[in-house]
C-alpha beads as a LAMMPS data file, in Angstrom:
LAMMPS data file: protein, C-alpha beads

249 atoms
248 bonds

1 atom types
1 bond types

-500.0 500.0 xlo xhi
-500.0 500.0 ylo yhi
-500.0 500.0 zlo zhi

Masses

1 110.0

Atoms # bond

1 1 1 207.474 -295.690 276.576
2 1 1 207.496 -298.988 274.667
3 1 1 207.373 -299.012 270.846
4 1 1 203.767 -300.222 270.903
5 1 1 202.758 -297.515 273.390
6 1 1 204.321 -294.957 271.071
7 1 1 202.300 -296.334 268.156
8 1 1 199.115 -296.119 270.232
9 1 1 199.906 -292.468 270.977
10 1 1 200.402 -291.734 267.268
11 1 1 197.165 -293.523 266.398
12 1 1 195.281 -291.535 269.036
13 1 1 196.655 -288.312 267.563
14 1 1 195.593 -289.310 264.055
15 1 1 192.160 -290.397 265.304
16 1 1 191.702 -286.974 266.898
17 1 1 191.919 -285.430 263.405
18 1 1 189.414 -287.778 261.791
19 1 1 187.513 -287.532 259.564
20 1 1 190.283 -286.302 257.305
21 1 1 189.423 -284.019 254.382
22 1 1 188.229 -286.012 251.363
23 1 1 190.844 -284.502 249.019
24 1 1 193.636 -285.375 251.461
25 1 1 192.395 -288.947 251.810
26 1 1 192.241 -289.430 248.046
27 1 1 195.758 -288.075 247.610
28 1 1 197.118 -290.243 250.422
29 1 1 195.415 -293.335 249.024
30 1 1 196.744 -292.804 245.505
31 1 1 200.300 -292.457 246.817
32 1 1 199.884 -295.446 249.122
33 1 1 198.786 -297.803 246.338
34 1 1 201.719 -296.846 244.118
35 1 1 204.334 -296.966 246.896
36 1 1 203.033 -300.203 248.407
37 1 1 202.884 -301.886 245.007
38 1 1 206.338 -300.691 243.977
39 1 1 208.154 -301.684 247.176
40 1 1 206.427 -305.041 247.691
41 1 1 207.086 -306.089 244.093
42 1 1 210.653 -304.735 244.110
43 1 1 211.461 -306.884 247.148
44 1 1 210.579 -309.894 244.995
45 1 1 212.710 -308.777 242.033
46 1 1 210.308 -306.727 239.910
47 1 1 212.403 -304.131 238.037
48 1 1 209.716 -301.487 237.477
49 1 1 210.771 -298.182 239.036
50 1 1 208.427 -296.189 241.237
51 1 1 207.493 -293.915 238.317
52 1 1 207.082 -296.881 235.961
53 1 1 204.821 -298.571 238.500
54 1 1 202.646 -295.475 238.575
55 1 1 202.221 -295.294 234.800
56 1 1 201.506 -299.047 234.570
57 1 1 198.724 -298.572 237.131
58 1 1 197.424 -295.759 234.923
59 1 1 197.132 -298.251 232.049
60 1 1 200.304 -297.394 230.133
61 1 1 202.711 -300.080 228.907
62 1 1 206.387 -299.550 229.743
63 1 1 208.811 -300.568 227.009
64 1 1 211.545 -303.028 227.895
65 1 1 209.619 -304.522 230.817
66 1 1 208.141 -308.009 230.834
67 1 1 204.439 -308.784 230.685
68 1 1 204.809 -310.509 234.061
69 1 1 206.118 -307.328 235.664
70 1 1 203.137 -305.397 234.320
71 1 1 200.728 -307.997 235.685
72 1 1 202.508 -307.982 239.057
73 1 1 201.785 -304.256 239.405
74 1 1 198.169 -304.458 238.219
75 1 1 197.467 -307.556 240.311
76 1 1 198.910 -306.000 243.439
77 1 1 196.702 -302.937 242.993
78 1 1 193.673 -305.217 242.649
79 1 1 194.724 -307.182 245.751
80 1 1 194.946 -303.933 247.725
81 1 1 191.404 -303.080 246.661
82 1 1 190.225 -306.502 247.844
83 1 1 192.009 -306.059 251.181
84 1 1 190.299 -302.688 251.603
85 1 1 186.925 -304.374 251.025
86 1 1 187.738 -306.906 253.755
87 1 1 188.677 -304.072 256.105
88 1 1 185.337 -302.354 255.474
89 1 1 183.474 -305.619 256.112
90 1 1 185.547 -306.401 259.247
91 1 1 185.447 -310.115 258.470
92 1 1 187.490 -312.467 260.680
93 1 1 190.661 -313.728 259.014
94 1 1 190.173 -317.011 257.155
95 1 1 191.979 -319.350 254.780
96 1 1 189.405 -318.413 252.137
97 1 1 190.498 -314.766 252.335
98 1 1 194.168 -315.719 252.161
99 1 1 193.578 -317.833 249.058
100 1 1 191.595 -315.031 247.421
101 1 1 194.376 -312.515 248.068
102 1 1 196.956 -314.894 246.649
103 1 1 194.713 -315.646 243.676
104 1 1 194.749 -311.943 242.795
105 1 1 198.531 -311.699 243.254
106 1 1 199.190 -314.457 240.690
107 1 1 196.283 -313.792 238.322
108 1 1 197.372 -314.127 234.667
109 1 1 200.860 -315.040 235.876
110 1 1 200.361 -318.577 237.192
111 1 1 196.663 -319.377 237.083
112 1 1 197.253 -323.051 237.840
113 1 1 198.672 -322.192 241.269
114 1 1 196.883 -318.916 242.009
115 1 1 194.943 -319.311 245.250
116 1 1 196.001 -322.958 245.660
117 1 1 198.339 -324.359 248.271
118 1 1 201.508 -325.811 246.805
119 1 1 201.620 -329.502 245.984
120 1 1 205.416 -329.696 246.008
121 1 1 208.109 -329.292 248.631
122 1 1 210.184 -326.115 248.353
123 1 1 213.312 -324.460 249.689
124 1 1 213.896 -320.715 250.067
125 1 1 217.090 -319.483 248.442
126 1 1 219.447 -317.889 250.953
127 1 1 217.370 -318.802 254.002
128 1 1 218.308 -321.179 256.800
129 1 1 214.674 -322.171 257.274
130 1 1 213.110 -324.983 255.269
131 1 1 209.303 -324.749 254.904
132 1 1 207.152 -327.736 255.896
133 1 1 206.385 -330.481 253.406
134 1 1 203.320 -329.974 251.238
135 1 1 201.380 -332.744 253.020
136 1 1 201.464 -330.645 256.199
137 1 1 200.042 -327.470 254.682
138 1 1 196.361 -328.072 255.396
139 1 1 196.929 -328.706 259.088
140 1 1 199.569 -325.984 259.416
141 1 1 197.322 -323.322 257.860
142 1 1 194.401 -324.387 260.035
143 1 1 196.660 -324.071 263.064
144 1 1 197.872 -320.647 261.880
145 1 1 194.333 -319.265 261.774
146 1 1 193.431 -320.844 265.108
147 1 1 196.548 -319.453 266.803
148 1 1 195.937 -316.015 265.329
149 1 1 192.382 -315.890 266.616
150 1 1 193.456 -316.977 270.095
151 1 1 195.948 -314.088 270.170
152 1 1 193.264 -311.524 269.373
153 1 1 192.801 -310.299 272.941
154 1 1 196.266 -310.938 274.332
155 1 1 198.650 -309.126 271.950
156 1 1 198.925 -305.613 270.612
157 1 1 197.449 -305.339 267.070
158 1 1 200.857 -304.511 265.558
159 1 1 202.516 -307.470 267.248
160 1 1 199.651 -309.700 266.179
161 1 1 199.955 -308.573 262.551
162 1 1 203.743 -309.011 262.612
163 1 1 203.542 -312.498 264.063
164 1 1 200.937 -313.464 261.488
165 1 1 203.386 -312.339 258.807
166 1 1 206.260 -314.346 260.267
167 1 1 204.244 -317.505 260.836
168 1 1 202.610 -317.362 257.393
169 1 1 205.972 -317.010 255.636
170 1 1 207.347 -319.863 257.756
171 1 1 204.673 -322.165 256.342
172 1 1 205.226 -320.782 252.813
173 1 1 201.928 -322.293 251.629
174 1 1 202.123 -321.218 247.986
175 1 1 204.643 -321.973 245.263
176 1 1 205.135 -318.247 244.581
177 1 1 203.789 -314.940 245.859
178 1 1 204.125 -315.714 249.572
179 1 1 205.962 -312.489 250.417
180 1 1 203.494 -310.224 248.653
181 1 1 200.590 -312.100 250.222
182 1 1 202.173 -311.852 253.681
183 1 1 202.601 -308.094 253.376
184 1 1 198.998 -307.720 252.213
185 1 1 197.817 -309.802 255.188
186 1 1 199.855 -307.690 257.579
187 1 1 198.256 -304.499 256.343
188 1 1 194.826 -306.105 256.323
189 1 1 195.181 -306.668 260.054
190 1 1 196.748 -303.263 260.729
191 1 1 193.986 -301.425 258.886
192 1 1 191.261 -303.464 260.586
193 1 1 192.589 -302.083 263.852
194 1 1 192.715 -298.481 262.700
195 1 1 196.424 -298.236 261.870
196 1 1 197.671 -296.924 258.522
197 1 1 198.949 -299.457 256.008
198 1 1 202.696 -299.896 256.534
199 1 1 205.118 -300.177 253.628
200 1 1 208.276 -302.250 253.946
201 1 1 210.867 -300.380 251.841
202 1 1 212.869 -302.443 249.382
203 1 1 215.979 -300.828 250.905
204 1 1 215.312 -302.881 254.063
205 1 1 215.041 -306.174 252.211
206 1 1 218.167 -307.675 253.803
207 1 1 217.097 -306.724 257.329
208 1 1 213.650 -308.148 256.534
209 1 1 215.031 -311.499 255.424
210 1 1 217.426 -311.668 258.373
211 1 1 214.618 -310.933 260.831
212 1 1 212.442 -313.639 259.265
213 1 1 215.249 -316.171 259.512
214 1 1 215.875 -315.297 263.171
215 1 1 212.211 -315.905 263.955
216 1 1 211.929 -319.087 261.902
217 1 1 215.134 -320.791 262.963
218 1 1 216.029 -319.276 266.347
219 1 1 212.459 -318.513 267.464
220 1 1 213.604 -314.946 268.098
221 1 1 210.765 -312.663 267.027
222 1 1 212.302 -309.501 268.462
223 1 1 214.151 -308.301 265.305
224 1 1 211.003 -308.649 263.225
225 1 1 208.817 -306.970 265.843
226 1 1 211.272 -304.060 265.979
227 1 1 211.236 -303.771 262.187
228 1 1 207.444 -303.906 262.122
229 1 1 207.114 -301.217 264.803
230 1 1 209.529 -298.974 262.897
231 1 1 207.702 -299.166 259.569
232 1 1 204.308 -298.718 261.236
233 1 1 205.631 -295.587 262.943
234 1 1 206.852 -294.304 259.568
235 1 1 203.424 -294.988 258.053
236 1 1 201.968 -292.068 260.017
237 1 1 204.316 -289.515 258.418
238 1 1 202.293 -288.924 255.198
239 1 1 199.272 -288.111 257.365
240 1 1 201.155 -285.510 259.399
241 1 1 202.398 -283.921 256.176
242 1 1 198.933 -283.903 254.633
243 1 1 197.428 -282.372 257.758
244 1 1 200.258 -279.917 258.252
245 1 1 200.702 -280.901 261.881
246 1 1 203.465 -282.181 264.122
247 1 1 203.305 -285.769 265.320
248 1 1 204.118 -284.396 268.775
249 1 1 206.425 -287.295 269.481

Bonds

1 1 1 2
2 1 2 3
3 1 3 4
4 1 4 5
5 1 5 6
6 1 6 7
7 1 7 8
8 1 8 9
9 1 9 10
10 1 10 11
11 1 11 12
12 1 12 13
13 1 13 14
14 1 14 15
15 1 15 16
16 1 16 17
17 1 17 18
18 1 18 19
19 1 19 20
20 1 20 21
21 1 21 22
22 1 22 23
23 1 23 24
24 1 24 25
25 1 25 26
26 1 26 27
27 1 27 28
28 1 28 29
29 1 29 30
30 1 30 31
31 1 31 32
32 1 32 33
33 1 33 34
34 1 34 35
35 1 35 36
36 1 36 37
37 1 37 38
38 1 38 39
39 1 39 40
40 1 40 41
41 1 41 42
42 1 42 43
43 1 43 44
44 1 44 45
45 1 45 46
46 1 46 47
47 1 47 48
48 1 48 49
49 1 49 50
50 1 50 51
51 1 51 52
52 1 52 53
53 1 53 54
54 1 54 55
55 1 55 56
56 1 56 57
57 1 57 58
58 1 58 59
59 1 59 60
60 1 60 61
61 1 61 62
62 1 62 63
63 1 63 64
64 1 64 65
65 1 65 66
66 1 66 67
67 1 67 68
68 1 68 69
69 1 69 70
70 1 70 71
71 1 71 72
72 1 72 73
73 1 73 74
74 1 74 75
75 1 75 76
76 1 76 77
77 1 77 78
78 1 78 79
79 1 79 80
80 1 80 81
81 1 81 82
82 1 82 83
83 1 83 84
84 1 84 85
85 1 85 86
86 1 86 87
87 1 87 88
88 1 88 89
89 1 89 90
90 1 90 91
91 1 91 92
92 1 92 93
93 1 93 94
94 1 94 95
95 1 95 96
96 1 96 97
97 1 97 98
98 1 98 99
99 1 99 100
100 1 100 101
101 1 101 102
102 1 102 103
103 1 103 104
104 1 104 105
105 1 105 106
106 1 106 107
107 1 107 108
108 1 108 109
109 1 109 110
110 1 110 111
111 1 111 112
112 1 112 113
113 1 113 114
114 1 114 115
115 1 115 116
116 1 116 117
117 1 117 118
118 1 118 119
119 1 119 120
120 1 120 121
121 1 121 122
122 1 122 123
123 1 123 124
124 1 124 125
125 1 125 126
126 1 126 127
127 1 127 128
128 1 128 129
129 1 129 130
130 1 130 131
131 1 131 132
132 1 132 133
133 1 133 134
134 1 134 135
135 1 135 136
136 1 136 137
137 1 137 138
138 1 138 139
139 1 139 140
140 1 140 141
141 1 141 142
142 1 142 143
143 1 143 144
144 1 144 145
145 1 145 146
146 1 146 147
147 1 147 148
148 1 148 149
149 1 149 150
150 1 150 151
151 1 151 152
152 1 152 153
153 1 153 154
154 1 154 155
155 1 155 156
156 1 156 157
157 1 157 158
158 1 158 159
159 1 159 160
160 1 160 161
161 1 161 162
162 1 162 163
163 1 163 164
164 1 164 165
165 1 165 166
166 1 166 167
167 1 167 168
168 1 168 169
169 1 169 170
170 1 170 171
171 1 171 172
172 1 172 173
173 1 173 174
174 1 174 175
175 1 175 176
176 1 176 177
177 1 177 178
178 1 178 179
179 1 179 180
180 1 180 181
181 1 181 182
182 1 182 183
183 1 183 184
184 1 184 185
185 1 185 186
186 1 186 187
187 1 187 188
188 1 188 189
189 1 189 190
190 1 190 191
191 1 191 192
192 1 192 193
193 1 193 194
194 1 194 195
195 1 195 196
196 1 196 197
197 1 197 198
198 1 198 199
199 1 199 200
200 1 200 201
201 1 201 202
202 1 202 203
203 1 203 204
204 1 204 205
205 1 205 206
206 1 206 207
207 1 207 208
208 1 208 209
209 1 209 210
210 1 210 211
211 1 211 212
212 1 212 213
213 1 213 214
214 1 214 215
215 1 215 216
216 1 216 217
217 1 217 218
218 1 218 219
219 1 219 220
220 1 220 221
221 1 221 222
222 1 222 223
223 1 223 224
224 1 224 225
225 1 225 226
226 1 226 227
227 1 227 228
228 1 228 229
229 1 229 230
230 1 230 231
231 1 231 232
232 1 232 233
233 1 233 234
234 1 234 235
235 1 235 236
236 1 236 237
237 1 237 238
238 1 238 239
239 1 239 240
240 1 240 241
241 1 241 242
242 1 242 243
243 1 243 244
244 1 244 245
245 1 245 246
246 1 246 247
247 1 247 248
248 1 248 249
């Protein structure tokens, strides 16, 4: 059984238990928003702990933490809500959606660049890959969307979402917030196809960066696809716990 076949089996099992009890769904969603926000921000250097992230999202200020870190948590929660609206509407992926997601990620942090493609050339610290020059961004992003749509019927949804992530980060269209936006886009596409949102743990940050570099420089997508399949598989676990069932792997 291939990794993607295994994921299809897990999805079929979860689908067989839908609709889930309302109380279980609410509990799962609350935990998802906190965990997703904590891990995605921590990967980018935010120092809020998991518990601190939770209380910030409840409207409480944490002493000793910067205003930016508070906004990063609140903004990410708002971006998740927007992504969930897009999932409900089942709209095709577009540059407009990507810019809106990014605009929420950087709201009140860098309003001049929120939702706007970068106008400068950048390098990524510690990476072998160098993103394209700013003058190429319009054509590169148009090509990204076109390529993604052409893959719709030829690749498994998890592979499609993972490749979107890799190719978006390769372009690095924004001055800041690309990683958070990429992870939101990945889950947007997973959830559109009936998979749970997958959380990349901060503990796998090094493997994540190494897999991105392998894809960007060596055109070897396999490490990233393996990482994506693993975290998607793990994303089913909270559902099994909530339902009190075995995943029957």
